[in-house]
C-alpha positions in Angstrom: -12.3 -1.5 -20.1 -12.5 -4.8 -18.3 -13.7 -6.7 -21.4 -11.0 -5.2 -23.6 -8.3 -6.1 -21.1 -9.3 -9.7 -21.2 -8.7 -9.8 -25.0 -5.0 -8.7 -24.7 -2.3 -11.1 -25.7 0.5 -11.8 -23.2 2.9 -9.6 -25.3 0.3 -6.7 -25.2 0.0 -7.1 -21.4 3.7 -6.9 -21.0 3.8 -3.7 -22.9 0.7 -2.5 -21.0 2.6 -3.1 -17.7 5.4 -0.8 -18.9 2.9 2.0 -19.8 0.2 1.9 -17.2 -0.5 5.4 -15.8 -3.5 4.9 -13.5 -4.5 2.5 -10.6 -7.4 1.3 -12.7 -5.1 0.4 -15.6 -2.7 -1.4 -13.2 -5.5 -3.4 -11.7 -6.8 -4.4 -15.2 -3.3 -5.7 -16.2 -3.2 -7.7 -13.0 -6.7 -9.0 -13.4 -6.3 -10.0 -17.1 -2.9 -11.7 -16.3 -4.5 -13.7 -13.5 -7.5 -14.7 -15.6 -5.6 -15.7 -18.8 -1.9 -16.3 -18.3 -1.3 -17.7 -14.8 0.2 -20.9 -16.2 2.1 -19.3 -19.2 5.8 -19.8 -18.3 6.9 -17.5 -21.1 4.8 -14.7 -19.8 6.0 -15.3 -16.2 9.7 -15.3 -17.4 9.1 -12.1 -19.3 7.6 -10.5 -16.2 10.6 -11.6 -14.2 12.8 -9.8 -16.7 10.9 -6.5 -16.0 11.9 -6.7 -12.3 15.1 -4.6 -12.9 13.1 -1.8 -14.7 12.9 1.0 -12.2 10.9 3.3 -14.5 8.5 5.3 -12.3 5.1 6.7 -13.1 3.0 9.0 -10.9 -0.2 6.9 -11.0 -3.5 8.8 -11.3 -6.8 7.8 -9.7 -5.3 6.3 -6.6 -8.4 6.6 -4.4 -8.5 3.8 -1.9 -5.1 2.5 -3.0 -2.7 2.2 0.0 1.0 2.0 -0.6 2.6 3.2 2.7 5.8 4.6 1.1 3.7 6.6 -1.4 1.6 8.0 1.4 4.7 9.0 3.3 6.0 11.0 0.2 2.5 12.3 -0.5 2.0 10.7 -3.8 -1.2 9.1 -2.4 -3.7 10.5 0.1 -4.7 8.1 2.8 -8.5 8.0 2.9 -8.9 5.8 6.0 -9.5 2.6 4.2 -8.7 0.8 1.0 -6.5 -1.9 -0.5 -3.0 -2.3 1.0 -0.3 -3.2 -1.6 3.2 -4.1 -0.4 4.8 -3.6 -3.8 5.5 -0.1 -5.2 3.0 -0.1 -8.1 4.4 3.3 -9.3 7.3 1.4 -10.8 7.4 -1.2 -13.6 9.4 -3.6 -11.3 6.8 -3.2 -8.5 3.9 -4.0 -10.9 5.7 -7.0 -12.4 6.5 -8.4 -8.9 2.9 -7.9 -7.8 1.6 -9.8 -10.9 4.1 -12.6 -10.4 3.1 -13.0 -6.7 -0.6 -13.1 -7.6 -0.1 -15.6 -10.4 2.1 -18.0 -8.5 1.2 -17.4 -4.9 4.9 -17.2 -4.2 6.8 -14.4 -2.4 10.5 -13.8 -2.8 10.4 -10.3 -1.4 8.8 -6.9 -2.2 9.7 -4.1 -4.5 9.7 -0.9 -2.5 10.4 2.8 -3.2 13.9 2.2 -1.7 14.8 -1.1 -3.5 18.3 -0.9 -4.9 19.5 -2.2 -8.3 21.3 -5.0 -6.5 18.2 -6.0 -4.6 16.1 -6.0 -7.8 18.6 -8.1 -9.6 18.6 -10.6 -6.8 14.8 -10.7 -6.8 14.8 -11.2 -10.6 17.3 -14.1 -10.2 15.1 -15.7 -7.5 12.1 -15.6 -9.8 14.0 -16.9 -12.8 15.4 -19.8 -10.7 12.0 -20.6 -9.3 10.5 -20.6 -12.8 13.3 -23.0 -13.8 12.1 -25.4 -11.1 15.0 -24.7 -8.8 14.5 -24.6 -5.0 14.3 -21.0 -3.9 13.7 -20.0 -0.3 10.6 -17.8 0.1 10.6 -14.4 1.8 8.9 -14.5 5.3 7.4 -11.2 6.3 7.5 -10.2 10.0 4.4 -11.4 11.8 2.7 -8.8 14.0 1.4 -11.3 16.5 -1.9 -10.4 18.1 -2.3 -7.3 15.9 -5.9 -6.4 15.4 -5.2 -5.3 11.9 -1.8 -6.7 10.6 -2.0 -4.6 7.4 -1.5 -1.4 9.3 1.0 -2.7 11.8 4.4 -2.1 10.2 6.5 0.8 11.3 6.2 2.1 7.7 2.5 2.1 8.1 2.7 3.9 11.4 4.9 6.5 9.8 2.4 6.9 6.9 -0.6 7.2 9.2 1.1 10.0 11.1 2.1 11.8 7.9 -1.5 11.5 6.7 -2.7 13.3 9.7 -0.9 16.5 8.7 -2.8 19.3 6.9 -3.3 18.6 3.2 -5.6 20.5 0.9 -6.4 17.4 -1.1 -7.5 15.6 2.0 -9.6 18.6 3.0 -11.3 18.6 -0.5 -12.1 14.8 -0.1 -13.7 15.5 3.3 -15.8 18.4 2.0 -16.9 16.5 -1.0 -18.1 13.6 1.2 -19.9 15.9 3.6 -21.7 17.6 0.7 -22.5 14.5 -1.4 -23.4 12.1 1.5 -24.7 14.3 4.3 -25.7 17.5 2.5 -23.5 19.4 4.9 -21.1 22.3 4.3 -19.0 21.7 7.3 -18.2 19.0 9.9 -20.9 18.8 12.6 -19.8 19.7 16.1 -21.2 16.4 17.5 -18.2 14.1 17.5 -20.5 11.1 17.6 -22.0 12.0 14.2 -21.4 9.4 11.4 -20.4 12.4 9.2 -17.1 12.5 11.1 -16.0 9.5 9.0 -15.9 11.7 5.9 -12.6 12.9 7.4 -9.9 10.2 6.9 -8.3 11.4 10.2 -11.2 9.9 12.1 -10.0 6.4 11.0 -6.3 7.3 11.4 -6.6 8.5 15.0 -8.5 5.3 15.8 -5.8 3.1 14.1 -2.9 4.8 16.0 -4.8 4.5 19.3 -5.2 0.8 18.6 -1.5 0.3 17.6 -0.3 2.0 20.8 -2.8 0.5 23.2 -4.8 3.6 24.0 -8.2 2.4 25.3 -9.8 5.9 25.4 -9.6 8.8 23.0 -7.0 11.4 24.0 -7.8 14.7 22.3 -4.3 16.0 23.3 -2.8 13.6 20.8 -3.4 15.7 17.7 -1.5 15.6 14.4 1.3 17.7 15.7 1.6 15.5 18.9 1.9 12.4 16.8 4.5 13.9 14.5 6.7 14.9 17.4 6.2 11.5 19.0 7.4 9.8 15.8 10.4 12.1 15.4 11.5 11.5 18.9 10.8 7.8 19.3 10.5 5.9 16.0 13.9 4.3 16.4 12.9 3.0 19.8 9.6 1.5 19.0 9.3 -2.3 19.3 6.4 -4.7 18.8 4.9 -6.3 21.9 3.7 -9.6 20.6 1.8 -10.5 23.8 -0.2 -7.2 23.8 -0.3 -6.7 20.0 0.9 -3.0 20.3 4.0 -0.9 19.9 6.0 0.2 23.0 9.1 2.3 23.5 12.1 0.2 24.4 
């Protein structure tokens, strides 16, 4: 699949970006574009013209792909680790923006699940102006100063982490499969210090949330339901403490 993707013309890659239906296919489009058409202005302009295409595809094979909005709406299961993508790769516009960012190392903003037609049109114009050698101010993402893991530090990420803690049969199946294939176990061992506990994505998630809120010790009372209630009650009052690198309630 990799070798075949490298042979595609720019026109074929543009069509492929419209039609990709899996994470592996999206990755190959991105990779082939980067390897073969990074300096092709016609290709870049054509990608920019796809930025207003809001067509959505429920991507398959999303293991280890992290798009916080898609975890929140349960299109993706958070597995504890993976590759964080800030653009919504479930849409043509999000995929086009991701390719443009990777090819040019420029950022004029992200395509999210909530991007409006007006926002997408402005983003498209920014890219077209940049590709016409006009001066365009780049987007500057918020910096989570002193964060131990910046990729999981946005409020969107916090929301997604808490949603991912809730009961989900697909997550349970992933855990059981890992226990069986890696540790030859039918259920989670009672020893909390067992490495098998990392078959459960929640083990990572609880650790990330503790880190983000400055909990130095594990608090077993902060279960999935506790975190959900905490979010519902406090998410509008959370502020980033740049000195401590944690969230606090204002």
